[in-house]
C-alpha positions in Angstrom: 20.7 54.3 49.5 24.1 55.2 48.3 27.2 54.4 50.4 30.9 54.3 49.9 31.1 51.4 52.4 31.7 48.1 50.8 33.0 44.8 52.1 33.5 41.2 51.2 33.7 38.1 53.4 34.5 34.6 52.0 34.9 31.0 53.3 36.4 27.8 52.0 34.8 25.5 54.5 34.8 24.7 58.2 35.8 21.4 59.6 37.4 19.8 62.7 40.8 18.3 61.9 43.3 16.5 64.0 46.9 17.8 64.0 48.8 16.6 60.9 45.6 16.0 58.9 46.3 19.1 56.8 49.7 19.1 55.2 51.8 22.3 55.1 51.6 22.2 51.3 47.8 21.9 51.3 47.5 24.7 53.9 49.7 27.0 51.7 47.7 26.2 48.6 44.4 26.9 50.4 45.7 30.2 51.8 46.7 31.3 48.3 43.3 30.2 47.0 41.6 32.3 49.6 43.7 35.3 48.7 43.0 34.9 45.0 39.2 34.5 45.5 39.0 37.5 47.8 40.9 39.7 45.3 38.6 38.6 42.4 35.5 39.7 44.3 37.1 42.8 45.9 38.1 44.3 42.6 34.5 44.2 41.4 33.3 46.0 44.6 36.1 48.5 44.6 35.3 49.5 41.0 31.6 50.1 42.0 30.3 46.7 40.7 27.4 44.8 42.2 27.5 42.5 45.3 25.9 39.8 43.1 28.8 39.9 40.6 31.4 40.0 43.4 30.1 36.9 45.2 29.7 34.9 41.9 33.3 35.8 41.0 34.6 34.6 44.3 32.8 31.3 44.1 33.8 30.7 40.5 37.4 31.2 41.6 37.0 28.5 44.3 35.2 26.2 41.9 38.1 26.3 39.5 40.6 25.5 42.3 41.1 21.8 43.1 42.0 22.6 46.7 38.4 23.4 47.7 35.3 21.2 47.8 33.3 22.8 45.0 33.4 22.6 41.2 36.7 20.8 40.2 37.7 19.8 43.7 34.2 18.4 44.6 33.9 15.5 47.0 32.8 12.4 45.2 29.6 10.3 45.9 29.6 6.6 46.5 29.8 6.0 42.7 32.9 8.3 42.4 30.9 11.0 40.7 30.8 14.8 41.4 27.2 15.9 42.2 27.3 19.6 43.0 25.0 22.1 44.8 25.1 25.9 44.6 22.9 28.9 45.3 23.1 32.7 44.8 20.7 35.3 46.2 20.2 39.0 45.7 19.5 40.8 48.9 17.9 43.8 47.1 15.1 41.8 45.3 15.2 38.5 47.2 15.6 36.8 43.8 17.6 33.6 44.0 18.7 30.7 41.9 20.0 27.3 43.0 21.1 24.0 41.6 21.3 20.6 43.3 22.9 17.3 42.5 24.2 18.6 39.2 26.9 16.7 37.3 29.6 17.9 34.9 29.1 21.7 35.1 32.4 23.5 35.6 30.8 26.4 37.5 27.6 25.5 39.3 27.4 29.0 40.8 27.0 30.5 37.3 24.4 27.9 36.5 22.5 28.9 39.8 22.6 32.5 38.5 21.2 31.4 35.2 18.4 29.7 37.0 17.7 33.0 38.8 17.8 35.1 35.7 16.6 32.9 32.9 14.0 30.5 34.4 10.8 30.9 36.3 12.2 28.6 39.1 14.4 29.0 42.1 16.0 25.5 42.2 16.7 23.0 39.4 18.3 19.7 40.0 20.2 16.8 38.4 19.9 16.3 34.6 17.4 19.2 34.3 20.1 21.5 35.7 22.7 20.0 33.3 20.4 20.5 30.3 19.9 24.2 31.3 23.7 24.6 31.4 24.0 23.2 27.9 21.2 25.4 26.7 22.9 28.5 28.1 26.3 27.5 26.7 27.9 27.2 30.2 31.1 25.1 30.2 30.7 21.5 31.1 33.6 19.0 31.7 34.0 15.2 31.5 34.2 13.1 34.6 38.0 13.1 34.7 38.1 16.9 35.2 36.5 16.4 38.6 38.7 13.4 39.6 41.6 15.2 41.3 44.4 13.3 43.1 43.1 14.6 46.4 39.4 13.8 46.1 40.1 10.4 44.4 42.3 9.4 47.4 39.6 10.5 49.9 36.9 8.7 47.9 39.0 5.4 47.9 39.5 5.7 51.7 35.8 5.9 52.3 34.8 3.2 49.8 37.4 0.8 51.1 37.1 1.5 54.8 33.8 1.7 56.5 33.7 4.3 59.2 36.2 6.8 57.7 35.0 10.2 58.6 33.7 12.1 55.6 34.6 15.7 55.0 31.9 18.3 54.3 33.5 21.5 53.2 31.7 24.3 51.3 32.8 27.6 49.7 30.8 30.8 50.0 30.9 34.6 49.9 28.8 37.5 51.2 29.2 41.1 50.0 27.9 44.6 50.5 28.4 46.9 47.4 28.8 50.7 47.1 25.0 51.0 46.3 24.2 49.4 49.7 23.0 46.0 48.3 23.8 42.7 49.9 24.3 39.3 48.1 25.4 35.8 48.9 26.7 32.8 47.0 27.5 29.3 48.3 28.7 26.2 46.4 29.8 22.6 47.4 30.6 19.2 46.2 28.9 17.9 49.4 30.0 15.0 51.6 32.6 12.4 50.4 30.9 9.0 49.8 27.3 10.5 49.9 24.4 8.8 48.4 23.7 9.7 44.8 21.2 12.6 44.6 21.9 13.8 48.2 21.2 17.5 48.5 23.0 19.6 51.2 22.2 22.9 52.9 24.0 25.1 50.3 21.2 25.3 47.7 18.5 25.6 50.5 17.5 29.2 50.9 17.4 29.9 54.6 19.3 26.7 55.3 22.9 27.4 54.1 22.3 30.5 52.0 20.2 33.7 52.6 20.4 37.4 51.9 18.1 40.3 52.5 18.9 44.0 52.4 16.6 44.4 55.4 19.2 42.7 57.6 22.1 40.7 56.4 23.6 38.1 54.0 24.7 34.7 55.4 26.6 31.7 54.0 27.0 28.5 56.0 29.5 25.7 56.0 29.9 22.5 58.1 27.5 19.5 58.6 24.8 20.2 56.0 22.1 18.1 57.5 22.5 19.9 60.8 22.5 23.3 59.2 19.3 22.5 57.2 17.5 21.2 60.3 18.3 24.4 62.1 17.6 26.7 59.1 20.7 28.5 60.3 21.1 31.2 57.6 17.5 32.3 58.2 18.0 32.1 62.0 20.8 34.7 61.8 18.6 36.9 59.6 15.7 36.6 62.0 17.8 37.4 65.1 19.2 40.5 63.4 15.9 41.7 62.0 13.4 40.9 64.7 15.6 40.7 67.8 18.0 43.5 66.8 21.1 41.4 67.8 24.5 42.6 66.5 25.6 40.4 63.6 28.4 38.4 65.3 26.1 37.7 68.3 23.3 36.5 66.0 25.8 34.2 64.3 27.0 32.8 67.6 23.4 32.3 68.8 22.6 30.4 65.5 25.6 28.1 66.0 24.6 27.2 69.5 20.9 26.8 68.6 19.6 23.6 70.2 23.1 22.3 70.4 22.1 18.9 71.9 20.0 18.0 68.9 22.0 19.9 66.3 25.5 18.5 67.0 28.2 19.0 64.4 30.6 21.4 62.7 28.9 24.7 62.0 30.5 27.8 60.4 28.9 31.1 59.3 30.1 34.2 57.5 27.8 37.2 57.4 27.6 40.9 56.5 24.9 43.4 57.4 23.7 46.5 55.6 26.0 48.7 57.7 29.0 46.8 56.6 29.6 44.9 59.9 31.0 41.5 59.3 31.0 38.2 61.2 33.1 35.0 60.9 31.9 32.5 63.5 32.5 28.7 63.8 32.6 25.9 66.3 35.3 23.8 64.6 39.0 24.3 64.9 39.4 25.3 61.3 37.5 27.6 59.0 39.2 28.7 55.8 38.2 32.4 55.6 39.1 35.8 54.4 37.7 39.3 54.3 38.4 42.9 53.2 36.4 46.0 54.3 36.7 48.9 51.9 40.2 49.5 50.8 41.6 48.2 54.1 44.1 45.4 54.2 42.9 41.9 53.2 42.8 39.3 56.0 43.3 35.6 55.4 43.0 33.0 58.2 42.3 29.3 58.7 42.8 28.1 62.3 40.6 29.0 65.3 43.4 30.8 67.1 44.3 33.2 64.2 
């Protein structure tokens, strides 16, 4: 199928914040980061490039930006280390690659793509993932690269003060290209102060990441354990494919799925094969942006925007 419709939706994490918890400077930096990441992916789609290349470009942009919880800005585990998760999936072929609890890799999303394209596996973790990055000449960085002023401060608060609420942001992108193909990419540093080796929903296909040309592409953010238990990305796909729900309605249904048992912050971005988009979340903040065709780009953060 050939189509001139193309669209891109991205997120930089959903979370519930109290007034004043996000400084004006940080909010400005995050809005600028969203605009830059959106532009990086949109240019690829606009020039006829693939959805897969577009979502990888978006997420690489986020991973290099210390204002987002992925790559350089990753939340640190109990030991003060960055252990990162990422996944990428091609809606045309259902091929996918993922990495979990990987240290030192500058762009975990590109490593996830290397897993998809150059290994017989779907998910590789820890030191095995790091070794694959070295084998494929992907850039790696020392521990100090991942120790930004922001994540070091958050880590110290959690280590020194039991009960401090840990953040759980993620970054992600979903795209429809001019050839009618869908793709998704998701990446995260996980939860501040997490146990070493913890794996979140981002690299779990059907949990935090899923794409199929038959229905839609979905990237999740929020409380990873809750999203995994609800298999929320696949829930959206199933509601669109089997129940025929409109995309936004399917996302809202997934967010409210068994809400008593699955309490927590949940955010979803999605796009279907017709180019319909959805940005749904139950928190008061989801860093998000989208652009449909050559329409105006939209960047938003708070619920009431």
